[in-house]
MARSE-178082 format. One record per residue (C-alpha): residue in one letter; y, z, x. Coordinates in Angstrom, 1 decimal. Layout:
<nodes>
('A'; (Y; Z; X));
...
</nodes>
This chain:
<nodes>
('M'; (112.4; 124.0; 98.1));
('R'; (109.3; 124.5; 100.3));
('I'; (105.8; 124.2; 98.9));
('D'; (102.7; 125.8; 100.5));
('P'; (100.2; 122.9; 100.7));
('N'; (97.5; 125.3; 99.4));
('L'; (99.4; 125.6; 96.1));
('I'; (100.0; 121.9; 95.1));
('G'; (97.8; 119.4; 93.3));
('F'; (98.1; 115.8; 92.5));
('D'; (97.4; 113.3; 89.7));
('I'; (96.0; 110.0; 90.9));
('D'; (97.1; 107.0; 88.8));
('G'; (100.8; 106.4; 89.2));
('V'; (101.1; 109.1; 91.9));
('V'; (98.5; 108.4; 94.6));
('S'; (97.5; 105.0; 93.4));
('D'; (99.8; 102.1; 92.6));
('T'; (98.1; 101.5; 89.2));
('S'; (101.0; 99.4; 87.8));
('E'; (100.8; 96.9; 90.7));
('A'; (97.0; 96.5; 90.1));
('F'; (97.5; 96.3; 86.4));
('L'; (100.1; 93.5; 86.7));
('R'; (98.1; 91.7; 89.3));
('I'; (94.9; 91.7; 87.3));
('L'; (96.8; 90.7; 84.2));
('K'; (98.1; 87.7; 86.0));
('Q'; (94.9; 86.7; 87.8));
('K'; (92.4; 87.2; 84.9));
('Y'; (94.6; 86.5; 81.9));
('G'; (97.3; 84.3; 83.2));
('I'; (100.0; 86.7; 82.1));
('G'; (102.5; 86.8; 84.9));
('N'; (105.9; 87.2; 83.3));
('I'; (105.9; 91.0; 83.2));
('Q'; (107.5; 93.3; 85.8));
('E'; (106.8; 97.0; 86.5));
('T'; (110.2; 97.8; 85.1));
('D'; (109.0; 96.4; 81.7));
('I'; (106.5; 99.2; 81.5));
('T'; (108.7; 101.7; 79.8));
('E'; (106.0; 103.6; 78.0));
('F'; (103.0; 105.5; 79.5));
('N'; (100.9; 103.8; 76.9));
('V'; (101.6; 100.2; 77.9));
('S'; (100.4; 98.8; 74.6));
('E'; (103.5; 100.4; 73.0));
('C'; (106.0; 98.4; 75.2));
('L'; (104.3; 95.1; 76.2));
('N'; (103.6; 92.2; 73.9));
('I'; (100.0; 92.0; 75.0));
('S'; (96.9; 92.6; 72.8));
('P'; (95.6; 96.1; 73.1));
('T'; (92.2; 94.6; 73.9));
('T'; (93.6; 92.9; 76.9));
('V'; (95.3; 96.1; 78.1));
('D'; (92.0; 98.0; 77.6));
('N'; (90.1; 95.4; 79.5));
('V'; (92.4; 95.5; 82.5));
('F'; (92.4; 99.3; 82.6));
('D'; (88.6; 99.3; 82.2));
('I'; (88.4; 97.2; 85.4));
('L'; (90.6; 99.8; 87.2));
('L'; (88.6; 102.7; 85.9));
('R'; (85.1; 101.4; 86.6));
('N'; (85.6; 99.9; 90.0));
('P'; (89.0; 100.6; 91.7));
('I'; (87.8; 99.5; 95.1));
('E'; (86.7; 96.1; 93.8));
('A'; (89.9; 95.8; 91.9));
('D'; (91.8; 96.4; 95.2));
('L'; (93.7; 99.4; 93.8));
('K'; (96.2; 100.2; 96.5));
('P'; (97.7; 103.6; 97.3));
('M'; (101.4; 104.2; 96.9));
('P'; (103.4; 103.7; 100.0));
('D'; (103.0; 106.5; 102.5));
('A'; (100.5; 108.4; 100.3));
('V'; (97.6; 108.2; 102.7));
('A'; (99.6; 109.3; 105.7));
('V'; (101.1; 112.3; 103.8));
('L'; (97.9; 113.3; 102.2));
('S'; (96.2; 113.2; 105.6));
('E'; (98.8; 115.5; 107.0));
('I'; (98.5; 117.9; 104.1));
('A'; (94.7; 117.9; 104.4));
('R'; (95.0; 119.2; 107.9));
('Q'; (96.7; 122.3; 106.5));
('A'; (95.0; 122.8; 103.1));
('P'; (92.4; 121.3; 100.7));
('L'; (93.7; 118.4; 98.6));
('T'; (93.3; 118.9; 94.9));
('F'; (93.3; 116.0; 92.6));
('I'; (93.1; 116.4; 88.8));
('T'; (92.9; 113.1; 86.9));
('A'; (92.6; 112.1; 83.3));
('R'; (90.0; 109.5; 84.4));
('P'; (86.8; 109.9; 82.5));
('E'; (84.4; 109.3; 85.4));
('K'; (84.6; 111.1; 88.7));
('S'; (82.4; 108.8; 90.8));
('P'; (84.5; 105.6; 90.9));
('I'; (87.7; 107.4; 91.8));
('A'; (85.9; 109.7; 94.3));
('D'; (84.6; 106.5; 96.1));
('W'; (88.1; 105.1; 96.0));
('L'; (89.7; 108.3; 97.5));
('E'; (87.1; 108.4; 100.3));
('H'; (87.7; 104.7; 100.9));
('I'; (91.5; 105.1; 101.3));
('L'; (91.6; 108.5; 102.9));
('G'; (88.6; 108.1; 105.2));
('P'; (85.6; 110.5; 105.4));
('E'; (87.3; 113.1; 107.5));
('T'; (90.2; 113.7; 105.1));
('Y'; (88.0; 113.2; 102.1));
('S'; (85.8; 116.0; 103.2));
('N'; (88.7; 118.3; 102.4));
('V'; (89.1; 117.0; 98.8));
('R'; (88.6; 118.8; 95.5));
('L'; (88.5; 116.3; 92.6));
('I'; (88.4; 117.0; 88.9));
('A'; (88.1; 114.1; 86.5));
('M'; (88.7; 115.6; 83.1));
('G'; (88.8; 112.5; 80.8));
('D'; (91.9; 113.6; 79.0));
('H'; (95.7; 113.7; 79.6));
('D'; (96.1; 117.1; 78.0));
('G'; (94.5; 120.3; 79.3));
('K'; (95.4; 119.8; 83.0));
('A'; (97.0; 123.2; 83.1));
('D'; (93.7; 125.1; 82.7));
('H'; (92.3; 123.2; 85.7));
('I'; (95.4; 123.7; 87.8));
('I'; (95.3; 127.5; 87.0));
('K'; (91.6; 127.7; 87.8));
('C'; (92.2; 126.0; 91.2));
('G'; (95.0; 128.6; 92.0));
('L'; (97.7; 126.0; 92.2));
('K'; (101.4; 126.6; 91.3));
('Y'; (102.7; 123.1; 91.7));
('F'; (101.5; 119.7; 90.4));
('I'; (102.7; 116.2; 90.8));
('D'; (102.2; 113.8; 87.8));
('D'; (103.8; 110.7; 86.5));
('R'; (103.3; 111.5; 82.8));
('H'; (106.3; 113.5; 81.7));
('Q'; (104.5; 115.0; 78.7));
('T'; (101.9; 116.5; 81.0));
('C'; (104.7; 117.9; 83.2));
('Q'; (106.5; 119.5; 80.3));
('N'; (103.2; 121.1; 79.2));
('L'; (102.7; 122.5; 82.6));
('V'; (106.0; 124.4; 82.4));
('Q'; (104.7; 126.2; 79.4));
('H'; (101.8; 127.5; 81.5));
('G'; (104.0; 128.8; 84.4));
('I'; (103.2; 125.8; 86.6));
('T'; (106.1; 124.0; 88.4));
('P'; (105.7; 120.2; 87.8));
('L'; (107.2; 117.5; 89.9));
('V'; (107.5; 114.2; 88.0));
('F'; (106.7; 111.2; 90.2));
('S'; (109.4; 108.7; 89.2));
('Q'; (108.1; 105.7; 87.3));
('P'; (109.8; 103.4; 84.8));
('W'; (107.9; 105.0; 82.0));
('N'; (109.2; 108.5; 82.6));
('K'; (112.9; 107.8; 83.6));
('G'; (115.4; 109.5; 81.3));
('R'; (112.7; 111.3; 79.3));
('H'; (112.8; 114.7; 80.9));
('N'; (115.0; 117.2; 82.7));
('L'; (112.4; 118.3; 85.3));
('R'; (112.5; 117.8; 89.0));
('S'; (111.5; 114.3; 90.1));
('I'; (110.3; 112.9; 93.3));
('S'; (110.4; 109.2; 94.0));
('S'; (108.3; 108.8; 97.2));
('W'; (105.6; 110.3; 99.3));
('L'; (108.1; 110.8; 102.0));
('E'; (109.8; 113.4; 99.7));
('V'; (106.4; 115.0; 99.2));
('R'; (106.1; 115.3; 103.0));
('E'; (109.5; 117.0; 103.1));
('L'; (108.4; 119.5; 100.6));
('C'; (104.9; 120.3; 101.9));
('V'; (104.5; 119.4; 105.6));
</nodes>
């Protein structure tokens, strides 16, 4: 399978950003809860699988949503290098369920650098559902997301999803999965 870089888009959290690492780190630093591993996060909605108050979960995610740079949100391994390579061939399109564009736009520019970021198209839609409409409007045929429900919905709209493997989506779908940004490079560069 070879994907034209002009035809692929990316989710951010759990795909480009290592949101689970930041979540667990903030949970430990701010709330003293350090006995949870990434593999314990078996549901996309972490409140459904962790014995932590929903208020605490919301507070941690609020930190990550409002100021990802200050929260030291890190990119997934090899994401920056691969995205920079793709950006030399095509615009980078990110479609995220984050409600506010500005904080994640600043983070993307921070990690990618101004040159690569100048070739970015970013849509912050504030909802996990409805990505298909934005993907179609952008003229994309492929999309990488970590939420299996989103990916299954994309199939119904004629979009080929690639599920970025995470503990919360393993064994929950029969779609094509990728487990690293090096696999993305093999497909697109």
